C-alpha positions in Angstrom: 17.4 11.2 46.3 17.2 7.5 47.0 18.2 6.3 50.4 21.0 3.8 50.9 18.5 1.0 51.6 16.6 1.9 48.4 19.7 1.8 46.3 20.7 -1.6 47.7 17.1 -2.9 47.2 17.2 -1.8 43.5 20.5 -3.6 42.9 19.4 -6.7 44.7 16.0 -6.9 43.0 17.7 -6.4 39.6 20.2 -9.2 40.3 17.4 -11.5 41.4 15.3 -10.7 38.4 12.5 -9.6 40.7 10.9 -7.1 38.4 7.9 -6.3 40.6 10.1 -5.4 43.6 12.4 -3.3 41.3 9.5 -1.3 40.0 8.1 -0.9 43.5 11.3 0.5 44.9 11.7 2.8 41.9 8.2 4.2 42.5 9.2 4.8 46.2 12.1 6.8 45.0 9.8 8.8 42.7 7.4 9.5 45.6 10.2 10.7 47.8 11.5 13.0 45.1 7.9 14.4 44.7 7.7 15.1 48.4 11.0 16.9 48.3 9.7 19.2 45.6 11.4 17.5 42.6 8.2 17.0 40.8 9.6 17.0 37.3 12.2 14.3 38.1 9.5 12.3 40.0 7.2 12.3 37.0 9.9 11.4 34.6 10.9 8.5 36.8 7.3 7.3 37.0 6.9 7.5 33.2 10.1 5.6 32.8 9.1 2.8 35.1 5.7 2.5 33.5 7.3 2.4 30.0 9.8 -0.3 31.1 7.1 -2.3 32.8 4.9 -2.2 29.7 7.8 -3.3 27.4 8.6 -6.1 29.8 5.0 -7.4 29.9 4.9 -7.3 26.1 8.1 -9.3 25.8 6.7 -11.8 28.3 3.5 -12.2 26.2 5.5 -12.7 23.0 7.9 -15.1 24.7 5.0 -17.4 25.7 4.0 -17.9 22.1 7.4 -18.2 20.5 6.9 -21.9 19.5 3.9 -20.9 17.3 4.6 -17.2 16.6 7.1 -18.4 14.1 5.7 -21.8 13.1 7.9 -23.8 10.8 7.5 -26.8 8.6 4.1 -28.3 8.2 2.7 -26.5 11.3 3.5 -23.2 9.6 1.1 -24.1 6.8 -1.7 -25.0 9.2 -1.9 -21.9 11.4 -2.1 -18.2 10.9 -1.1 -16.3 14.0 -2.3 -12.8 15.0 -2.3 -10.7 18.2 -5.7 -8.9 18.3 -6.2 -5.7 20.3 -10.0 -5.9 19.9 -12.1 -5.2 23.0 -15.6 -6.0 24.0 -16.8 -2.5 23.3 -15.8 -3.0 19.6 -18.7 -5.5 19.2 -22.3 -4.8 18.6 -24.2 -7.7 20.2 -27.6 -8.5 21.6 -27.7 -8.2 25.4 -28.0 -12.0 25.6 -24.9 -12.6 23.6 -23.0 -9.8 25.3 -23.8 -11.2 28.8 -22.7 -14.7 27.7 -19.5 -13.4 26.3 -18.8 -11.4 29.5 -19.4 -14.5 31.5 -17.0 -16.5 29.3 -14.3 -13.9 29.8 -14.9 -13.8 33.6 -14.6 -17.6 33.9 -11.3 -17.5 31.9 -9.9 -14.7 34.1 -10.9 -16.5 37.3 -10.0 -20.0 36.2 -7.7 -20.4 39.2 -10.5 -19.7 41.6 -12.7 -22.2 39.7 -10.0 -24.8 39.8 -10.0 -24.7 43.6 -13.5 -26.1 43.5 -12.9 -28.6 40.8 -14.5 -26.4 38.1 -13.2 -25.5 34.7 -14.0 -22.3 32.7 -15.9 -22.5 29.4 -13.3 -23.1 26.7 -15.1 -24.7 23.8 -17.4 -22.3 21.9 -19.5 -23.0 18.8 -20.5 -19.8 17.0 -23.4 -20.1 14.5 -25.1 -17.6 12.3 -25.1 -15.8 8.9 -21.8 -14.4 7.5 -20.8 -11.0 8.8 -22.8 -11.1 12.1 -19.7 -11.1 14.4 -18.5 -14.6 14.8 -14.9 -14.1 13.8 -14.9 -10.7 15.5 -15.9 -12.4 18.7 -12.9 -14.7 18.5 -10.7 -11.6 18.0 -12.3 -9.9 21.0 -11.8 -13.0 23.2 -8.2 -13.1 22.3 -7.8 -9.4 22.7 -9.5 -9.2 26.1 -7.5 -12.2 27.5 -4.3 -10.9 25.8 -3.8 -14.3 24.0 -2.7 -15.0 20.5 -5.3 -15.9 18.0 -4.5 -19.0 15.9 -6.7 -19.4 12.8 -6.6 -23.0 11.5 -6.3 -23.1 7.8 -8.7 -25.9 6.9 -7.7 -25.6 3.2 -4.4 -27.1 4.2 -5.7 -29.4 6.9 -8.1 -31.2 4.7 -6.7 -33.6 2.1 -8.1 -36.4 0.0 -6.3 -38.8 2.2 -8.0 -39.3 5.6 -4.8 -40.4 7.3 -3.0 -37.2 6.3 -5.9 -35.1 7.5 -6.0 -36.8 10.9 -2.2 -36.4 11.2 -2.5 -32.6 10.5 -5.3 -32.3 13.0 -3.1 -34.0 15.6 -0.4 -31.4 15.0 -2.9 -28.6 15.6 -4.1 -30.2 18.9 -0.6 -30.9 20.1 0.2 -27.2 19.4 -2.8 -25.9 21.4 -1.8 -28.1 24.3 1.7 -26.6 24.3 0.8 -23.0 23.9 -2.3 -21.4 25.4 -4.2 -19.3 23.0 -7.5 -18.9 21.1 -7.8 -21.4 18.3 -10.4 -20.7 15.6 -11.8 -23.4 13.4 -13.8 -21.3 10.9 -16.3 -22.9 8.6 -16.1 -26.0 10.8 -18.9 -27.7 8.9 -16.1 -28.7 6.5 -14.7 -30.9 9.3 -17.9 -31.6 11.2 -20.4 -32.3 8.4 -23.5 -34.3 9.3 -22.8 -38.0 9.1 -26.4 -38.7 8.3 -26.3 -36.9 4.9 -27.0 -39.5 2.2 -24.3 -38.3 -0.2 -21.7 -38.3 2.5 -18.6 -40.5 1.9 -16.8 -42.7 4.4 -13.7 -40.6 4.3 -15.5 -37.5 5.5 -17.1 -39.5 8.3 -13.7 -40.7 9.5 -12.4 -37.2 9.4 -15.2 -36.1 11.7 -14.6 -39.0 14.0 -11.0 -38.0 14.3 -11.9 -34.4 15.0 -14.4 -35.5 17.7 -11.8 -37.7 19.3 -9.2 -35.0 19.5 -11.8 -32.7 21.0 -12.7 -35.3 23.6 -9.1 -35.9 24.6 -8.1 -32.3 24.8 -7.5 -31.1 28.3 -5.4 -28.0 27.5 -6.0 -24.5 28.8 -6.5 -23.1 25.3 -9.8 -21.8 24.0 -11.3 -23.6 21.0 -13.7 -21.7 18.9 -15.6 -23.3 16.0 -17.7 -21.1 13.7 -20.1 -22.0 10.9 -22.5 -20.1 8.7 -24.4 -23.4 8.1 -25.4 -25.0 11.5 -27.8 -27.3 9.8 -24.8 -29.0 8.1 -23.0 -29.7 11.4 -23.3 -33.1 12.9 -25.1 -33.3 16.3 -22.1 -35.1 17.9 -20.0 -32.0 17.2 -22.7 -29.8 18.9 -22.4 -32.0 22.0 -18.7 -31.4 22.2 -19.3 -27.6 22.5 -21.1 -26.9 25.8 -21.3 -23.2 24.8 -23.2 -22.5 21.6 -23.8 -18.8 20.6 -26.2 -18.1 17.8 -25.5 -14.8 16.0 -28.4 -13.2 14.1 -28.8 -10.2 11.7 -28.8 -6.9 13.6 -32.1 -5.5 15.0 -33.0 -1.8 14.7 -30.9 -0.8 17.7 -27.9 -2.7 16.5 -28.2 -1.1 13.0 -27.9 2.3 14.6 -25.1 1.3 16.8 -23.1 -0.2 13.9 -23.6 2.9 11.8 -22.7 5.3 14.7 -19.5 3.2 15.5 -18.4 3.2 11.9 -19.1 7.0 11.5 -17.6 7.9 14.9 -15.4 10.6 13.3 -18.5 12.3 11.8 -21.5 14.0 13.4 -24.5 11.6 13.2 -27.3 13.3 15.2 -28.7 14.8 12.0 -29.2 11.5 10.3 -32.7 10.3 9.5 -32.8 7.0 11.4 -36.5 6.2 10.5 -35.4 6.1 6.8 -31.9 4.6 7.4 -32.9 1.6 9.6 -35.4 0.1 7.1 -32.8 0.4 4.3 -30.5 -1.8 6.4 -32.9 -4.6 7.1 -31.6 -8.0 5.9 -28.0 -6.9 6.0 -25.3 -8.2 8.4 -23.2 -6.2 10.7 -20.3 -6.3 8.3 -22.4 -5.2 5.3 -23.8 -2.3 7.3 -20.3 -1.2 8.4 -19.1 -1.4 4.8 -22.1 0.7 3.6 -21.4 3.3 6.3 -17.7 3.4 5.3 -18.7 3.9 1.6 -21.0 6.8 2.5 -18.2 8.3 4.6 -15.7 8.1 1.7 -18.2 9.8 -0.6 -18.6 12.6 2.0 -14.9 13.2 2.3 -14.3 13.2 -1.5 -17.2 15.6 -1.9 -15.6 18.1 0.5 -18.4 17.8 3.1 -18.1 17.3 6.8 -21.5 15.6 7.4 -22.7 12.3 6.0 -26.0 12.7 4.2 -28.8 10.4 5.0 -29.5 9.9 1.2 -25.9 8.8 0.6 -26.0 6.3 3.5 -29.4 4.9 2.4 -28.1 4.5 -1.2 -25.0 2.7 0.1 -27.1 0.4 2.3 -29.4 -0.5 -0.6 -26.4 -1.2 -2.8 -25.1 -4.0 -0.4 -26.0 -7.6 -1.2 -28.4 -9.4 1.2 -27.2 -12.8 2.6 -28.7 -15.9 1.0 -31.4 -17.6 2.9 -31.2 -21.1 4.4 -32.0 -23.8 1.8 -35.6 -25.1 1.9 -36.1 -28.2 3.9 -33.2 -27.6 6.3 -33.4 -26.9 10.0 
């Protein structure tokens, strides 16, 4: 049983709201019970402490995002909020991209250590590449790994035909990211950051870009800003300069094709598959399209009463997927 001192320590720590001390003393009681041969009680107490601690941490994470988890008024129309549980292992990336992403996560986790030397972690990322190559998934992984909410900015409601209204809505977004730390995703950012040198551009669009650049320049929050585009050649150079970290996503190579298929078919045996035939059938497809094809082949397998996916079914599913459109001629 707990000693008198332990009982008093439990009451005191509870009264003071000192959760770490409360859990530590409870674990001491469990350890003493185990040494006394009361192993079942000791294990039950440990499980209870771990469960309570996890619930408390979840509540703390949710409490930190209350202002935006239930956005109201105009802000509610500008942001979609999710709480991803995605992890780095969920992504299929080239070694170069994986190493850069690991470094970004490390800098964020060690931002206090960097601050002691006047350094700041990378927190503005520009992700470029064809659709379905992992840009949005990377934003989800960053949020999941850092246990931060992911706020997706709805550009369809941000952009209006009146430049003044658009700038005001952008200001709301940047005020929000200053108040609540999170990962803020500007998908299809070329709609905001279009090249000002394009001949058919209009003055209103240029002023929207200038406002966006100004808000980026003035932002000194701890939030992570991620901009993504499928059309980097449409993005103004000034916007590139605002994002020190630029990650270029490409279509998967042969190794990545196999990894995507194996990941998607993880509940099926895959050692029998004919990779020399499957991999060429996947050339030109994005990660997302390959995953969709693998899923379609898996569904056919289940509905046919089989337990193994056939190579022919997978190849047919891959060949049935549309290839991404190529970059327009004359662009770079």
